[in-house]
Every structure is written in structure tokens, then in C-alpha cells.
NUZA-813118 format. One record per residue: z, y, x of N, C-alpha, C, O in turn; residue in one letter. Coordinates in steps of 0.02 Angstrom, whole numbers, plus 50000, padded with zeros to 5 digits. Layout:
ZYXZYXZYXZYXA ...
//
This chain:
489085048749823489795050449820490195043949821490025039149786X 490725043849860491135037849864491835039649885491965045149911X 492295034949874492975035449901493035029849953492835024149941X 493315031550011493385026750065494115024650073494575028650062X 494205018350090494885015750099494905010550154494455006450160X 495435010950195495555005750246496305004850253496675009750262X 496534998650250497234997150263497304996750339497104991850370X 497595002050369497635002450442498124997350471498024994750526X 498644995950434499144991050455499544988850396499684992850351X 499734982550395500074979850336500544974250356500334969450387X 501174974950337501674969850354502324973150374502374979250375X 502814969150390503484971850405503504975850470503984979450482X 502984975350511502964979350572502674986250561502684990350607X 502414987550502502164994250487501604994350437501134990350441X 501654998950389501164999450335500855006450334501215011450338X 500205006750327499855013150325499155011950297498795007550321X 498955015950248498295015350218497945022050220498235027250201X 497325022050242496905027950245496475028250182496165023350164X 496465034150149496055035150090495705041850097496025046850113X 495055041950085494665048150094494175049150037493865044450013X 494115055450017493585057649972493125062250013493205062850073X 492655065549980492225070150015492595076350039492365079950083X 493185077750008493555083850026494255082550054494545087050084X 494515076650046495225075350060495315068750097494985063750082X 495755068850148495925062750184496685062250190497015066950213X 496965056550169497685055750170497865049050203497455044550209X 498495048650224498805042250242499335040750190499785044850178X 499285034950160499795032750112500265028250151500095022650170X 500875030850162501385027950206501195028750279500605029450297X 501705028750322501605029950393502115025850432502545028650466X 502055019250427502525014850460502315012750530502715009650566X 501695014350550501465012850618501685018450665501825023950644X 501705016850730501845022050779501265027050780500705025250761X 501385033150801500845038050805500265035550849499685036750833X 500435032150904499905029650948499475024550912498855024850916X 499785019850876499405014850839499025018050781498455016150767X 499325022950748498985026250693498345029550718497815028850688X 498395033150774497805036550802497285031450825496685032450815X 497515026050856497055020950880496665017750823496065016650828X 497015016350768496685012950713496245017750673495725015750646X 496445024050669495995028950639495355029450679494805029750651X 495415029650744494825029950787494375023950777493765024550779X 494675018050766494285011950757493855012150694493355008650691X 494045016250645493635016850584493245023450584492975025450532X 493235026850641492845033050647493185039250620492855044050602X 493855039050617494245044750592494735047250644494795044250698X 495085052750630495565055450677496145058750640496065060850582X 496715059150672497305062150642497185069550627497465072150578X 496775072850667496645079950657496355081350587496445086850560X 496005076450559495685077450494496095075050434495875075450377X 496705072550448497135070250393497455076350360497725080650393X 497415076550294497665082250256498385081550232498715086550219X 498635075350226499315074450200499555067350212499155062650220X 500215066550212500535060050209500835059250140501135063850113X 500755053350111501065051650047501505045550057501275040450082X 502145046150039502635040850055502855037249992503025040349942X 502855030549995503025026549937503775025349930504045025349874X 504125024249986504855023249985505115023650056504735024450103X 505775023050062506105024850125506185019250176506465020450229X 505955013250162506055007750210505665009150275505125012050275X 505965006950330505715008850396504985007150408504625010950441X 504755001450381504054999550393503565003850354502955002650358X 503815008850318503375013550283503455020750307503045025050290X 503985022150346504105029050367504205029950442504255035650465X 504235024550481504425025250551503975029950590504205033150638X 503345030550572502895034750609502895042050590502565046150623X 503255043850536503215050650510503435055950561503055060650572X 504025055250593504235060550639503725061650696503585067350714X 503465056250724502975056850778502335060050756502035064050793X 502105058450696501495061550670501595069050658501145073050670X 502195070850635502345077950623502395081850689502235087850690X 502595078550742502605081950807501895083350831501755088450862X 501435078750815500745079550836500365084450791499895087750813X 500575084850727500245089350680500775092450635500915089850581X 501075097950658501665100750626501535103250555501995103450514X 500925105050540500785107850474500605102450422500435104150366X 500655096150440500465090750396500955090250337501545089050348X 500725091250275501175090650218501395083450207501005078750218X 502015082650185502285076050169502465075950095502915079650074X 502135071750057502265070949985502735064949977502555059349994X 503335066249951503865061149951504335062449892504445068249874X 504605057149864505105057949812505735061249838505925060149896X 506055065349797506655068949820507205064149842507515065149894X 507335058949801507855054049820507645050049882508065048449923X 507015048649887506775045049947506875049250009507115046750060X 506705055650004506815060150061507555060550079507735060350138X 507985061050029508705061450042508955055150078509395055550120X 508655049450061508865043150092508625042650164508875038350202X 508165046850185507915046550255508285051450300508195051250361X 508685055750272508985061050313509425058150369509785053250358X 509395061250429508975066950448508315064850481508035068450522X 508065058950463507485056050498506855060050487506495061650534X 506715061750424506115065650409506315072950397506655074550349X 506095077250443506225084450437505555088050443505215087650494X 505365091550391504725094850390504765101250349505125101550299X 504415106250371504375112450333503855112150279503755117050243X 503505106650274502955106050226503075100250178502615096350164X 503695099550153503855094350105503615096250036503685101950014X 503335091350002503135092149932503445086249894503285080549907X 503885087749846504235082449810503815079849752503515083749715X 503805073249745503415070049693503865065549652504415063649674X 503635063849591504035059649547503595054949508503015056449494X 503875049049492503515044249449503335047549383503745050949352X 502715046449361502495049049298502255056249300502095059149249X 502235059249360502015066149367501435066549417501555067149477X 500825066149393500235066449438500215073149474500455078249449X 499925073049534499825079249572499135079149604498835073949615X 498895085149619498205086049643498205088049716498555092649736X 497795084649756497645086749824496895088049828496495083349833X 496705094349824495995096149822495645092249766495805093149707X 495185087749784494815083949733495145077349716494865073449677X 495725075849744496055069349736496655069949690497135073649705X 496645066449634497205066249588497615059949603497355054349601X 498255060949618498705055449636499235054749582499575059549565X 499295048649556499775047349502500285042249524500135036349527X 500905044449540501435039649559501715036149497501755039149443X 501925029949506502265026449451502805021849481502755019749538X 503305020449440503885016549463503705009249471503335006449431X 503975006249523503894999049535504584996049551505024999649575X 504684989449540505334986349552505404984049625505064979349647X 505834987449663505954985749733506644988449751506894993049718X 506954985649803507634987649820507634993849865507884993649921X 507354999149839507365005649871507615010649819507675008949760X 507765016849840508075021549793507585023749738507795024749681X 506945024549754506465026949704505755024749725505335029049739X 505625018249726504985015749751504405017349705504485017349643X 503825018849735503255021049696502625017049713502505015349771X 502235015549661501545013549670501115019549653501365024649629X 500455018949665500025024749655499345022649628499095017349645X 499065026949586498345026849577498075033449604498405038649601X 497465033149630497155039049661496455039549633496075034749635X 496275045449607495635046249573495255052249599495535057649607X 494615051249612494165056649632493445054249623493295048349631X 493015058849606492295057449603492125051549558491655047749570X 492525050849504492415045349457492645038549481492505033549449X 493005038449537493255032149566494015031949560494355037049570X 494285026149544495015025249539495245019649585494985014049582X 495735021249627496025016349674496745014949652497115019649635X 496945008649652497645006849640497965004349704497655000449741X 498575006549718498925004449779499635002549760500045006949744X 499794996149762500454993849742500684988149787500424982549784X 501174989749829501494984649872502244985549865502484990349835X 502624980849894503354981149893503614981349821503944986049800X 503454976149785503714975449716503904968149705503554963649728X 504454967149670504694960349659504274956449609504214950349614X 503994960049560503564956749510503104962049480503224968049487X 502604959749446502114964249415502354965949344502354961749300X 502564972149336502814974449271502234976149224501654976549245X 502404977149160501894979449112501624986249132501034987649123X 502054990449160501824997049182501314996349238500804999749238X 501444992049286500974990849341500304988449313499774990749333X 500324983749267499714981149236499314986849204498704987249213X 499654991149168499314996749135499015001549185498445003849177X 499395003149237499155007949286498555005349326498135009249347X 498524998749336497974995949375497344994649333496824992649359X 497384995849268496794995149226496285000649244496465006349255X 495654998649246495135003449260495035005249333494645009649349X 495395001849377495325003249449494665000249475494454994949453X 494365003749522493765001249556493944997349619493534993449644X 494534998549646494784994849704495544994649699495854999349675X 495844989149722496564988249718496824985649785496554980849812X 497354988849810497744986149865498364983149834498764986649803X 498464976549842498984972849806499384968549854499104965249897X 500044968849847500474964749890500364957249877500294955049820X 500364953549932500364946149929500794943949988500544941550038X 501444944849981501904944850038502034937950068502014937150129X 502184933050025502424926750053502184920750012502044921249953X 502154915150046502064908650014502764905949999503174905550044X 502884904249937503564902349918503834896449957504414896549978X 503424891349968503674885550005503804887250078504304884950106X 503364891150109503484893250178504124897250184504504896450231X 504254901650134504864905650135505484901150128505974902050164X 505454896350082506034892150069506234887950129506824886850141X 505734885550166505894881150224505894885050290506004882150343X 505784891550287505724895650347506384897450378506914895150355X 506364901550431506964902850472507424908250445507954909350475X 507254911750391507664917250368508334914850340508364909350313X 508864918750347509494917050313509394916850238508954920150211X 509804912750204509704911750132509774918350094509404919350045X 510224922750115510304929050080509664933250082509484936450033X 509334933150140508704936850146508154933650104507744937050074X 508144927050103507654923550061507754925449988507264926649952X 508374925649966508514927449897508284934549882507994935949829X 508394939049930508174946049920507424946449913507174949849869X 507054942849956506324943049954506064940249888505584942849860X 506384934849864506144931549803506384934949739506154933149684X 506824939849745507124942849686506634947449650506084948749675X 506824949749591506404954249552506374961249581506014965549555X 506754962449633506704968749670506524967549743506684971449787X 506184961849755505994960049823505254961249836505014966849832X 504904955749852504194956249870503784951349829504014945949811X 503174953249815502724949149773502434943449815502164944549869X 502504937349789502254931449823501504930649812501204933949770X 501204926049850500504924249838500424921949765499934923649732X 500904918049742500874915449674500904921149623500534921149574X 501344926049635501394931749590500764935949589500544938149536X 500474937049648499844940849651499284937049615498894940049577X 499244930549626498724926549595498804926149519498314926049482X 499434926049497499554925949424499294932349393498994932249339X 499424938049426499154944349401498394944149399498084946149349X 498084941749452497354941749457497034937049406496474938349384X 497374931749388497074927049341497234928749268496844927149224X 497814932049255498034933049187498024940249163497894941449104X 498154945049207498254952049185497754956949214497674962449187X 497404955149266496894959449297496324960449248496064955549220X 496114966749238495594968049189494894966449214494414966849176X 494824964749278494184962549304493714968049326493154966749347X 493934974349321493484979849337493414981149412492874982849435X 493944980249449493924981849521493414977549558493384971449549X 493014980849599492504977349638492764975449707492464971449742X 493334978449727493624977149793494364976049784494704979749749X 494624970949817495344969549818495554968249890495244964349926X 496104971549910496394970449976497094967649967497514971049937X 497224961749991497894958849990498294961750048498044962050105X 498904963950035499274967850085499994965450092500254961550052X 500304967950145501014966850160501174959450168501684957050144X 500724955650201500854948550214501414947650264501434951250315X 501854943050251502394941350298502114937550358501694933050350X 502344939450417502124935850477502414928850480502074924250504X 503034927950456503384921550462503314917050400503394911050405X 503154920050343503184916250281502514916250243502504915150182X 501974917450279501314917550246500784916550299500924916550359X 500174915550277499604915250321499014918250284498924916950225X 498604922350318498044925550284497594920750246497354922350191X 497474914850274497034910050241497344907450176496994906350127X 498014906550176498344904150116498324909550061498164908050003X 498494915750081498494921250032497794922150003497724922949942X 497284922050045496604923050020496384917249976496044918349925X 496564911249994496364905349955496654905649885496314904249836X 497304907449880497614907749814497294913249771497164912249712X 497174919049802496864924549764496154922649744495944924049688X 495784919449789495094917449774495074912449717494634912749674X 495554907949715495594902949662495694906349594495434904049543X 496074911849594496184915549532495584919749512495434920449453X 495234922449562494684927149548494004923949535493604926549497X 493884918249567493224915249562493004913749491492424915149473X 493444910949449493224909649380493064915949341492744915649288X 493274921649366493164927949331492524931349355492364936849333X 492164928049401491534930749425491604936149478491124939749492X 492194936649508492304941549561491914939549624491914933649643X 491594944349657491234943049719491734942349776492024947349798X 491844936349799492364935049849492224938149917492664938449959X 491604940549927491464944349988491844950949989491924954150041X 492074953149930492434959449925493184958349918493544962849896X 493424952349937494134950849939494354951050012494124947050053X 494784955750029495004956750099495744955350105496114955450056X 495954954150167496664953050182496864958150235496594958050290X 497354962450219497604967250267497944963750325498254958450316X 497894966650384498144963550445498684967850477498704973950468X 499124964650515499654968250549499384972250609499634977650624X 498874969550642498694972250707498034976150710497904979650758X 497624975550658496984979050658496844981750588497074978950538X 496464987250584496304989850518495814985450480495394982150511X 495864985550415495364982050374494704985950378494704991750398X 494154982850360493524986450359493584992750316493954992850267X 493204997950334493195003950294492775002650231492165002050236X 493095002150175492765000650112492535007050079492925011850072X 491905007350060491645013050023491555010949950491125006949934X 491965013749907491965011749836491485016249797491415015449737X 
//
């Protein structure tokens, strides 16, 4: 028995994560085009026809752009989304199979228990998630300005974690973005830096997770090697097997991890 996970796409051009149990298959966020979503599912041996639900973290375009196209291809696909988040997308997301979710209120999809929790980001009601089935717990938290005490608590006991590692601070500071955008990214409601992710991994991570995927890397203000190096520096003294440290990519799915 296992839970499978693959980050199909990660970054400002589109975010989507595939999670599967023996009974349930979902996409967490749908920021890729339907064509890319189908292509990347096929690359890991899966298909849209077998997806049971979409779960949406917040309303930013890189997390929802693919939803209307996916619903055209599979009209009965349920969409689990916060009520305020859905209101902020109107009239972009229209579905007869909406299921409203809220932070602090777990919900069940067959054998998969999904627990949303609040995270700090400049969206109307941004959510992180833990997902549990078959004795396995997955944590998925991206698009957060900093790691709160609640995030630390929710990620305890996870067997695998998808964690934002958005930008290198120095690259962002000297990069091409306008100063206002740089301030937004660095703010407590912006995006988690490599430094912030590494601080969590070295100081607050409980050490239980056997797999970690760094996600939502900036194309202009980060590099996969830099993000991985900083995380590895934090994890190695803790005895973490660095072969199980992955970096989500913009253009290709991460390996299908069986937890």
C-alpha cells in the first residue's frame, strides 16, 4: 500500500500536483493548460479520465488557469475550493460540481482525508493541505510568505512534503523585477525564499518525512541547483537521505514518488 505523488508543474507559469491512493486520484491546483496537464499525466503513466477531483489552494492564475479547460474535457469533475476563493474567480470557474472547503475543516474523498489550513499569502483565502490515506501523510504548502507556527504543526508527522522554495534573496534583489514586485515577493504575504525553506528544514522540521519536493521556484530569481544546495545543507546534518530531495520543474513532472 502506498500513496503516490508527482509535481506535474511548478512555478509562475503553472502549478499542479498529482496525488493518488489505491482508490482516489486528485490534482491539487490546475494552473497548467489542459494539453500540458494531459501530457504530463501521460508521462507518469496516468490520465485525466482517472482523476476524481480538483482541489484548489487559491485564486491566482498560476493555480487555476487550467480549470475551465479541464472541466470542458471532463464535465463531471468535482472542484473543491474555498467559497471566497471561488467568488474571487467569477465568472472564470463555473461548475455544477462545486464543493466548498474551509481552513480547519477536513473533508473525505473516498479513502483520502484532506485537511486544509490557513497560510499567509496575498490571496483572499489561501490554503495549505495535508492529505492522509493508508497510514501515509503528505504535506503540501506553497505560496506562503513565511512558515507560521500553524504550518509547522500541520507538517509534523508527514511522510512526504511539497514545500515552496521560491527565490534566492540576492538574485531577487539584483534582478529585473520592479521594486514594488520585489517587496511583494519578500513580504510576509509573498513567497517563501530558499533561505526561509532551509530555516524550516534545519530548525522546525520534525525529521519524519522521507521525501521532500521543493516547489514553485522562480524562473528569474532562483536556480534549481541553488535551491537544492541550500535545502541539502539544512537536511544533511539531520541524516536525511538526499536522494529523496527533489526539485519541482516548470516544464516536466517530477518523478512519481511512492511513499
